[in-house]
N, C-alpha and C positions, 0 to 999 in steps of 0.2 A: 352395438359399441356405446361402451359407457359415457354417461354427459361429460367425466373428468378426462377421459382419451380423449374424445373428442376435442376437448380444449386445447389438450397439451398439442395436438398434432395441429392444430389451425396456428396455436403460437408457435410452434417450431417453424411452420410455412412464412407465418407473417415476417418472423424474425429474418427468414433466409432471404424472402421477397426484398426486404428492406436493404439486405448488405448488396444483394446481387445489383440492386440500383444504384448503391454508391460504387461498387466494384465495376461497374460499366461507363461511368459518368464521371468518377475522378480519380486523381491522380494518386500515386503512393508518397508518403512522407515520411523520409527517415529520421527524421526527430533531433535535429542539431547534431552535436557531436556524440549524441549517445551511441547511435546505430555502429561506429565503428568500433568503439571500446566493446559491445556486446558480440560483436560479431568475430572479433579477434579473439575472445574467449571461447566462443564456441570451435573456433579453427584448432585454438590449444587443446581444447578438451579431446575433442574428435583425434587428434594425432597425440595424446597423451603428451605435449611437451610444455612446462611449465618453467623453461627456464629464461630466467628475465624479466619472468613478468612483475607487475608493477600489482595485480590483485585489485585493483581499484572496483572490479564487478564480482560478483557472485553468479553462481551457474546456474540459478534456475530459469533465466530467459535466453541465455542462450541456450540451453538443453531444447525451447522452443525453436528457435531457428536449425537446429540440428534435425529435429525430429521432423520439420517441415522440408526437409532438403533431401528427397526420396535416396539419391545416390552420396548420402552421408559419408560413405569411405574416403570420396575422394574431394573431400570440402576443402576450398580454398578461395581465396580472394575473386578468382575468376568464373569460379563455378557456382556460389552460392547463389540462391534463387529467393529474392526479398519477396517477389509476388503468392510463393508459395507460404512464405511465414506471414503474410496478411490472409490468406486462404484459411491457414492454420487458427490464426485469430480470431476472424470470422466466427469457426466451429467453434471455437471456445466461447463467445459472446452468445450463438444462439443456446449452449448447453448452460450457461449462468441464468439467462432467463427461466430455462426448464427447471434449473435446482432451486433458483428464487421462488418458484410457484409452489414447489414442496415444503420448504423450508417454511414457507408463510402458513402454508395448508395445515403443518405440523403445531405451528404455533398456536392457529387460532383458528380460521375455517375457510372453506371454500370460495365465499364471495369475497373477503380480502387476497385470499391467494389468487383470484383473477385479477382485481383492481392492481395487485402489487407487480405481477409479473408483466401486465398490460404496460403497468408505467416504465416500466426498466425498457420494454419493447420500444416504447415512442421517443425515449430520452437520447437524443440524435449524440450527444458529446460522448458515448459509449462506442457508437460505430465511429465515429470521428476518430478515436485514438487508436481501433484496429487497423487502423492504415500507419501507424506509425511506428518504425522500428524500434519501440521503446517497452520497458517491462510493465508497463499499466495494464494492461488487458491478462498477461498471463498472471499478476499477481491477483487479479478479482475473480479467476478463476480458482486460483487454489484457496484461497479466503472463504468464495462462496461454498466450494467443496469439504473445505473442512468444516465449515458452519452445518450442512447438509449431512455429514458425515457423523457429527457428535449428536445433532438431536437423532439420529437413527441409532445410534449405540443407547443414548437413553431411553428411548423406547423399545429396543428389542434386546439390550444386554448383552450380546454377543461376541465373544474374542475376534473373531476375523474382522469386525468392523473397526476394532480399535487397532487392528493393525494398519487396516487404509488409513485410519486417522491420523496416523504416527506418521505414516508415507507424506500425505497431502500438506500433514504441518510441515516436515520438515523442509518440503520443494518450495513451501508459502513463504518461511523462513529464507531459504535461501533464494526465492526472486524480491522479496524487500525484508530486510532482516529488521527493522524496527517492528515487525509483526512477532516476532519472537517473545514479546509480552503475552500475545494472545496463545501462543503455545506452552510458556510457564504457567499461565493461569488455568490452561485446561488440565496440564499436570496436576498441577495442584488439588482442584475441583475433584480430578479422578483419586486422588490420593484418601483428599478428606471422604469420599462415598466408599472407599474401600478401608477406612479407619477401623471398623470393628472388626475385620476379616482379612488383615493384612498378607498373613501367610495362605489363606484360599486362595487369595486372588492375585497372587505372585504372578501368575501366569498373564494375567489381564493386563497389569502394571508394564509386566516386559514387553507386551505387545505393542503398546505406545510408545514405550522409551525406545527400543532397539533401533526402529526405524532413524529417531530421532539422533540417536547415539552414533548410529553407523554412518548416515548420509552428512547430517552437522556436524559429527566429532570426526568423520574422515578429509571433510573441509578443512576444517580447524587445523587437523594433522599437518595436511598439505599445506596450509598456510604459512604455519608455523616454521616448516621446514624452508621454506623458499626465504619467508621474509624476516624469520628470528623474533617476530611478536606475535601475541596472542590474538585471536578476531578470526569475521570473516571477508572482510572488507578494509583497505587501506584511507577509503575517501573520509571516516570520521574526523580526524585531525583538521583535515584541509578544510573540511564542513563549518568544524567550529571555528577558525580563522576565518571564514569565508564571512560567518555571520559577524565575526569581529569588524570587519571592514565595513560592512554594513552599518552595525549599530554603533559602535565605538570607538574608530579608527584612531583617533587622538590618544588613546588610553594604550594604545599596544605597544609596546617595550620595543626601543629600535636599536640601544646597546648591549650586549651582553659578554660575559666573560668567556663563556664556552665557543673556542674557534668556528667552531662548524654552524652554531646557533647566529653567528654573526656575520659569516659568509652569504648565509641563506638570506638572511635579513637583507642585506647590500643589494644582494643580486634581484630580491624581491622588491625593494623600493625604487631599484634602475628601471624593473620595466614596469611598474605602475607609472612611473614619471611619462614614459614612453607611451603607455596605453589611455595617458591622461590626454597628454598634447594630441593625440591621432583620433582617438574613439573616446569620449569624457563619459558617456553612458555603460560604458563597460569595466570601468576602473574599478567596480566592487565585485569583481570577477577575476581580478588579476592571478589569484591563486590557483587558477584552471588553467591559466597560458602554457601549451607543452612545452614550446618552444623554452619558456624560462624551465621549466622541471627538468628539461634535458642538459641546459645548461647547470643546475644546480646537484644533478648528480655527478657531472663532470668537475667539478670543482669543489666538491665534500666526499664523492667517493660514498655516499649514502644511498641506499636506495629507498623507492618512493615511501613504503611504510615507516621507514627510520624518520624521512621528512615530513610525515604528515603527522606523526608524533609528537615532533619537535614543534610545529606548527600549530597543534591541538593545545599543549602546554601553553605557548604565547598568549594563545585565544583567552584560554581560562585566568592567567593574569591579567589580560585586559578586562575581563568581564568581573573580576573581583577588584578593579580600580571603577568600574563604571556601573555598579550594580542596577543603580537607577534606569539606564539607558538600556541593560540587557532584559531587565523584567519586563520594560515598557514594551521591549519589540515582541519580547517572548509571548506578550499577552497579546500583544496585535497578531501575531501570525495565529495565536489560537482561535481568534475572533474570526478571521478573515477565513479559517478552514470551516466556519458555519456562513460566513458571508458570501463566498465564491463560488458561484453554481457552474461554471462551466462551459456557458450557452451562447455566450458573447460572438458576435461576426463571425467570420472563418467560414460554417460550414451552413451558413441559410443565407440568402440574397436579401441585401439591405431593405425590407417591404414591412408594411404594414403588417403580412403576418408575422416577421422573427419577431417585434415588438409585441405581437400579440402573446408567442409562444413564450419569448423571455420573461413575461413576466407573470404568466398563466403556471409557468412551471416553478416562478422564483416563490411567489407566494404560497403556493403548495407546499415547496420545501420549504419555507419560513415555518406555517403551521406545524409540518410534521416535527421540525425541529424544534420547535417551541412545547408540542406534545412528548416529544422524548423528554426533553429537560425537566418539565413537570413530573415524567413520571418516575425520575430518580428521587427527585424531593419528596413524592408522595407516596411511594414504594418502599423506600430506604430499607432496599432490599429486605422486605418482610416477604418469606415464600406466600405466605398468607392473603396477603394483599395482591402481591403478583398472578396467584392461581386463580383470580378475579377476573382478570384481563388476558391472561395468557396461558397455554398449557407449557411443559416443561419450565417452571422458575429458576432451573439451575442453569438454564442454556441464558435466558435472562439476565442472572446475575455476571455471570462468565462474560457477556456481551459486553453489557457495559462497562465494567472495571475494564477490559480489555480495550475498547475503544479509547474511554477517556484517558487512560494511561499512554495508549499509543500518539494519541494528539498533544497531548501534552509534552511527550521526548519530543514528537516532529517539530513542535514549537519550540522546543528549548535548541534547537539546532537549524533550522530552518531562519531563514532571513528576515521571518515577518512580512514579506510583501508577496509571497506564496499561500497556497492554499489549495489550488485547483488539483493538484495530482490527489491530495490526501482523501479528494472523495471517492477513490477508486478503494480503497480498503475496506469501508464500512458502511459508507453512505448509505448504499442501496437497502442495506435491512432498516436503516436509521430511519429511513422514510417510512418504511413499513411501521416498525414498533412504536415511533411517535404517532402516526396517521391512524393506528388502529385505537391505541390509547387514546388519543384526544377525540376521537369519535365516539367511543366507550361511553368515556367518562362525560364529554357533552350531553349524549342519548342520557345518563341515569341520572344525571342532576337535571335536564329538561322533565323527565319524568316524577322524581319527587316532587320538582316544582308543581306540577300537574296535579298532583296528587293533594298536596296544601291545599291548592286552590279549590279544589272540588271538593276537600271537607270544609 
């Protein structure tokens, strides 16, 4: 058995053992109110019944729920088995470790692939989130699979890989819509690569675009038919308004000439007052109150998508009035995506061991982030410079641009007090790219300094 095969077998075994220990010693966490909305969509997909659905969720993770229930033909609230969903997420977690090994090996070398995949294996928060009925593990699986298939295509240049890449990309986008930036940049990079022989490569272009057009386009058509608006989810407007609640509530307009907008605002302010008296800590989450949303629908006759669109436009008006607060909050959110590691409390007992693990991982994480940021300024997307440190410069360029744009867009919509979940989009490969560059760059500088001293 080859050295590489032995390591992969051991890697799989280690990941399975860690997850089994958690499986038999921990309870399952449904993940706040998210599990309910994801399960609702899973049942609707299985029954092909989207009548009166609010389209707050996309179908990526609900498909995981469906696939994890063997008897999905009779899937309903009483038969859905969340333990099976956790098991499927555990399998995805093991597959992610293996995919990461091969991604890093293609980008760099065997020894870095070993180090990177082991780092993922011992990083407990990933296992912890596999016990939640939320989309993080599924999103990370599709993201990692997409990165793996992209590298595989850059190496082999075969059409069937592009077909699989298009399928993986579309599922990634319908799990976490903000990753559409990654999908678009991959498409643009492929077009750029085919620029001299567009006609000759039309099949390759179709291989990548058709799965995206059929799957994402099909969902968008259904979305438009049911809601009368263009998009993949109705959450965007309410998410923007939620950010306005948090960063510039005083600048939110309270009076409107449009009667529906005024009704919505009156109901919102009434509910906000109730929440402020009962649970002040939740006042910034008022827009997500489901009882209030039902009351709004009965009062105005507007569906969820239409109401979300109105609240989104109200939020933009507030952002224009409070540009400084909005920019400050967005910048804070962007920085916190780099600061929050997600190791705190919850999954380790309060001991010296937890303190050491937290800070070892935190210091390692910061060093890798610093390495990644330095590499962007050092490379300046120069193919020749990137080749000194990594194979497949195209992948590095695509990844850097997509990551930064995704994190910026997430910070512009997010509250600015979050960042934990952003870890699951790209941070694994960030660890590796930043760490590899920092290590190799440091060694090269040390070697140059040593030579100067010897001379």
